C-alpha positions as CSV (number, residue, x, y, z in Angstrom):
1,M,2.8,3.6,-13.1
2,V,0.0,1.6,-11.0
3,V,0.6,-2.0,-11.2
4,G,-2.2,-3.0,-9.1
5,I,-4.8,-2.3,-6.8
6,F,-5.9,-4.3,-3.4
7,I,-8.6,-4.2,-1.1
8,C,-10.6,-6.0,1.2
9,S,-13.0,-5.6,3.5
10,R,-12.5,-7.2,6.8
11,A,-9.1,-7.1,9.1
12,G,-7.0,-10.6,8.0
13,D,-9.0,-11.3,5.0
14,P,-6.9,-12.4,2.0
15,L,-6.7,-8.8,-0.5
16,N,-8.6,-8.8,-3.6
17,S,-7.3,-7.6,-6.8
18,V,-9.4,-5.2,-8.5
19,P,-9.0,-3.5,-12.2
20,S,-9.5,0.1,-10.3
21,A,-10.9,1.7,-6.8
22,F,-12.6,5.0,-5.8
23,A,-10.4,6.6,-3.2
24,V,-12.3,8.8,-0.3
25,A,-10.9,11.6,0.7
26,G,-10.1,11.2,4.4
27,K,-10.6,7.3,4.2
28,G,-9.1,5.4,2.0
29,L,-10.4,3.1,-0.8
30,Q,-13.6,2.1,-1.1
31,G,-14.6,-1.2,0.2
32,D,-11.1,-1.4,1.6
33,R,-10.6,-2.6,5.5
34,Y,-9.4,0.6,6.4
35,E,-12.6,3.5,4.8
36,M,-14.4,1.0,6.7
37,G,-12.3,0.8,10.0
38,T,-11.9,-2.4,10.4
39,G,-8.4,-2.5,9.5
40,V,-5.9,-3.8,12.3
41,Y,-4.5,-0.5,12.9
42,S,-7.8,1.9,11.9
43,K,-8.2,2.2,15.8
44,L,-4.5,3.6,15.7
45,E,-4.1,7.6,17.5
46,N,-2.4,9.8,15.9
47,K,-1.8,7.4,12.9
48,V,-3.1,8.4,9.2
49,R,-3.7,4.9,7.7
50,Q,-5.8,5.4,4.3
51,V,-3.6,3.4,2.0
52,S,-1.4,2.1,1.3
53,I,1.7,1.6,-1.6
54,I,4.1,-0.3,-2.1
55,A,6.8,-0.2,-5.5
56,S,7.0,-3.6,-7.5
57,E,10.9,-3.1,-7.3
58,A,10.6,-4.0,-4.0
59,I,8.6,-6.5,-3.5
60,I,10.5,-8.4,-6.5
61,K,14.0,-6.9,-4.3
62,A,12.5,-8.4,-1.0
63,N,11.5,-12.2,-2.8
64,E,15.3,-12.6,-3.6
65,G,16.6,-15.4,-2.1
66,L,13.6,-16.5,-0.1
67,I,11.5,-19.5,-0.2
68,D,8.4,-19.3,0.1
69,R,7.9,-15.3,-1.8
70,F,5.4,-13.0,-1.3
71,L,2.7,-12.3,-3.9
72,P,1.9,-8.7,-4.3
73,G,-1.6,-8.7,-2.5
74,E,0.8,-10.7,-0.2
75,T,2.4,-8.0,1.1
76,R,-1.2,-6.2,2.1
77,R,-0.5,-3.0,0.9
78,N,-2.9,-1.1,-1.3
79,I,-1.8,-0.2,-4.9
80,I,1.8,-1.8,-5.8
81,V,3.4,0.9,-8.1
82,G,5.8,0.1,-10.9
83,G,8.6,2.8,-12.8
84,I,10.1,4.1,-9.3
85,S,12.0,2.4,-6.1
86,P,11.3,2.1,-2.9
87,E,13.8,4.6,-2.3
88,E,12.0,7.2,-4.2
89,L,8.6,6.3,-2.7
90,N,10.3,6.7,0.8
91,K,11.3,10.4,0.0
92,L,7.7,10.7,-1.2
93,V,7.0,11.1,3.4
94,G,5.4,15.2,3.7
95,K,5.2,15.7,0.3
96,E,1.6,16.0,-1.9
97,F,1.5,13.9,-4.5
98,Y,-1.0,12.6,-7.5
99,I,-2.2,8.7,-8.5
100,G,-4.0,9.3,-11.4
101,C,-6.2,12.4,-10.5
102,V,-6.6,11.9,-7.2
103,R,-4.6,14.1,-4.4
104,M,-2.9,12.1,-1.7
105,R,-0.2,13.1,0.9
106,G,2.9,10.4,2.2
107,A,2.1,10.1,6.1
108,E,5.4,8.1,7.3
109,L,6.4,5.0,6.0
110,C,5.0,1.5,6.1
111,H,7.3,-0.3,7.9
112,P,6.8,-4.4,7.8
113,C,5.6,-5.9,11.0
114,D,4.9,-9.8,11.3
115,R,1.7,-9.3,10.1
116,P,2.1,-10.8,6.6
117,S,3.9,-14.1,7.7
118,A,0.8,-14.4,10.1
119,I,-1.5,-14.4,7.3
120,T,0.1,-16.0,4.5
121,K,1.8,-18.4,6.7
122,K,5.5,-17.4,4.4
123,D,8.6,-16.4,6.5
124,D,10.9,-13.4,6.9
125,F,8.1,-10.4,5.8
126,R,9.8,-8.4,8.1
127,K,13.3,-8.9,7.7
128,A,12.6,-9.1,3.7
129,F,11.1,-5.9,3.1
130,Q,13.3,-3.8,5.4
131,M,13.5,0.1,4.6
132,R,11.1,-1.3,1.7
133,G,7.9,-1.8,3.2
134,G,6.4,1.2,1.8
135,L,4.4,4.1,2.5
136,L,1.4,5.3,4.5
137,A,-1.1,8.3,2.4
138,E,-3.5,10.6,3.0
139,V,-6.8,11.1,0.2
140,L,-6.9,14.6,-0.1
141,F,-9.3,14.7,-2.3
142,D,-11.9,12.2,-4.0
143,G,-11.6,9.8,-7.5
144,P,-11.3,6.5,-9.4
145,I,-7.8,4.8,-9.2
146,S,-7.0,2.4,-11.9
147,V,-4.5,-0.1,-12.6
148,G,-2.2,1.9,-15.5
149,D,-2.5,5.4,-13.7
150,T,0.3,7.6,-13.5
151,L,1.8,8.7,-9.9
152,R,3.6,12.0,-10.9
153,W,4.6,14.3,-8.4
154,D,6.4,17.6,-8.2
């Protein structure tokens, strides 16, 4: 289930929590930096970075032992989902799935980088989120996504 949705219009800006967002096929979440082509990684060729998804359990586990904990929006991921483990989410690479009525395809794992640490001035994001950084997904069909929507796959 979707427990959080976050967007921002420019690279480096804080992500804003929103109750819903409109997913645009081939682009991302309307108003987000990757849909608008203004994200840091927008210019990378051969990389699908339309929507990023992370399991809420990954955030909880990653924060264990950290003095400065990362809030959901500080992970720089668009969609936070509950009820799925980071390992299950990782298995969606190469598979099609739905969030609400929006069909997506898992493109690749979203490997943690140092950017969230640099933006938040909190140490150890890369280390804490190793193997649980989430999933990069391609939006296949337009549609709304809201907090409370279900993540499902065959």
